[in-house]
C-alpha positions, 0 to 999 in steps of 0.5 A: 765139303769144299775147303778153301784157304786164300789170302796174302802174306809176307811171301807173296805181298809187300807190306803196303799190300798186306796193310791194305787188306788187314782186318782190325781187331775191333771189326773182325767179328763184323767181318766174319758175319759179313763174309759168311753172308756174302758167300751164302748169297741168296742160297737159303740152304747154304751155311758156309763156315768162315774164319779170318786170320789177320796178323802183321805178316798175313791176312787169310780167309778159311772157308768150308762149304757144302760141295753141292752149293758151289762149283769148283771155283765159285767159292774162291771167286766169291771170297776174292770178290768179298776181299776186294770189295771190303778194301775198295780195291780193284781185282788187278791191284790185289789178285797178283798177290793172292795165294789159295789152297783147296782141300788137302792142300788147304789143310796142310797150309793151316798146319804149316801156319800153326807150326810156324813153318810159314812164318817170317821167323821160322818156328816162331810160336806167336802165330799159334796164339794168334790163330787160336784167337782168330778161331775163338772170335769165329767160334763166338760169332758162330761162323765155325762148324763141323768142318773148320772146328775139327780142322783147327783143333787138329792144327793145334794138335799138330803144332804141339807135336812139332814143337815137342818132337823137333828142334824147330824153335831152337836157336830162333832169331826172332823179330825181337832180337832182330830189332835189337841187332838193327839198333846196335848197328846204329848206336853200337852199345845201347846201354846209354840209349833211351828206348820207347815202346809204343803199345803193350801187347805180346810183340812189344813185351817180347821186344822190350824183354830183348832190349832189357838184356842190353840194360838200356839207360831207360825203358818207357812204355806209351799206351792208350791204357796206362794200367797195361803200360804200368804192368809191363814197365814193372817187369823192368823196374824189378830188373833195376832199369829206369822206367816211365809210362805215359799216355799215347796222346802225349807222344808228340811232346815226348818223342824227342827224348828217345833214341830208339822207338819200337811201335806195334799197335792195332791202329788203322792209321799211322800214329807217327807222322812226318811233322811229328818226327821233324819236330822231334829231330829239331828238339834233339839237335838232329841226333839220330833216331831208330824207328822200328815199326812192327805193326801192320797196318804201319804205325809210322808213315813210310815216307819218314825213311827219307829223312836224314838221321832217321833209321826206319825199319819195317817188319819186312826189313827185320825179316831180312835179318831173321833169314840169316839164322834159318839154316840151322833149323832146316833138318827140323823143318824136314821132320816137321813136314813129315809130322804135318803130312801124317796129320793131313792123312789123319784129319781126312781119316777122321772125316771119313770115320764121321760119315759112318756115325749115322750108319752106326746109330741106325744099326744100334737103333735096329738091334735095340728094337730087336732086343726089346721085341724078343725080350717082351716075347720072353717075358710073356713065356716066362709069365706063363711058366715056360721052361727058362732054358727053352725061353732063353734058347728061343730068344737067342736063336731069334736074335741071331736070325734077325742079326744075320738076315741083313748080311745074308740077304745082301749076299743073295741079292747083290749084283754080280759086279758087287758080290766080291766086295760083299763077300770080302766085307762080310768075311772080314766082319766075321773073322773069315779068310 
C-alpha cells in the first residue's frame, strides 16, 4: 500500500490560506466520498482509503491506496488536484503552502499530530479529540479500511503513551490562557469587563473557563442553539458570575454591550462585519473593544483590525503569545519523539505480521485435512477390532510424515542460492543451531 498525508497548517500557511481550504463539518462527509471517487477515477478495481482532518490550524488529507494502482507521485498529484479544484484555486496559489509526507514519514506525522507535537500549543489535547472525530466521520461513510484504520488506532495508542509517560502537557500555555493575557494587555484587570462568547463548542468552553477565573463582571453566551448556550452559562452562574444568553441572530443589537468578544463558530462566512463593529463602537462612545477570533474560517472580517479602538486578534496572533511558554517542555518533546519513533516501527511490524495471516490460515486448513484423513483411517481400523495402541502409533507416524513432507521437500529441491536461507529457517523452527 502507498500511504500519503498532505495539507496545510499553521507552520506552512497564513490564516487566509488555511481558511480558504477548510472543510466545514456539514460538508465533510460529502467531501470524503468525493475525494475517494476522485482518487479512484476510472479504475474500477481501485479502492483508496481517505480521511480529512480540518481544524483551525490545519487541513490535512490522509490517503492509502494499492501501490499497483498508482505510481510514486500519482496519488499525491491527484490529491492536490482535488484540493485545488474543490476550493476554486489555482495550483500556484496553494502549492507553495502544501506539505506532504509518504509511507513511514506519513505515519510519523500522524503520530506527532495526535500527540500535539505539531500543534500551535505544544502538547495540547484538543487535536486528539478532533482527530478522533475525523476518523469517526470517515469510518461512518466507509472511507477507512485495513490500512488507515489501524494507523489511526495506533495514533491514539501512541498519544496515550506520550501523555502518560512524558510531561508534554505540563505548564501548558493554551490558546485560552493566551486570549486572557491579550485582553489584560488592553484592560488590565478584567474584573469590570463584560465578556461575550460566540459559540458553545469545546474551544469556547475552554476560553470561558479561563476568563471565569478572573471573575469578569458578566459572561454572556451567544449561540445558534440556545439550549447549548444555557448549558454552558449555567457553569458560570454556579460560580457566582452574572450570566446571560441570547440567540446569535440578536448579535447586531447586543454587541455594543461587551468589552471583550471571543468567537469560535463553524460558520463558513464572517459573522461580525465592518458595519456591525462601527455601529457598536458608536453606541459605546468609542470605548475600546477586544475581539478574539479563534475560528478558521474567520468569524470576524480581518479589515476590522484597522479601526481605531478595536483590538482584533486571530489564532495566529495568539500563537505568538503561546510560543513564549514552550521552552520548559523541550525535554518532554525529546521523550515523546522517542516514543513516536518506536511506534512507527511497531506499526510497520504489525503490517508485516498481517501478511502472514493467509499463510497461517492455509497451514491450519492443511493440517486440519491431514487430521481428518488420519482420524477416519483410525476409526475404520478400530471398528474392525485392530489393537488401539497399534492404531495410535500408525496414526501418529502418518501425521508426522505428512507434516514433515513440506520442509524436507523444500530442503531437497530449493535452488542453491536459497538453500542456506531454508536451512536457517527450518533449523530455527525446530530449535536447532
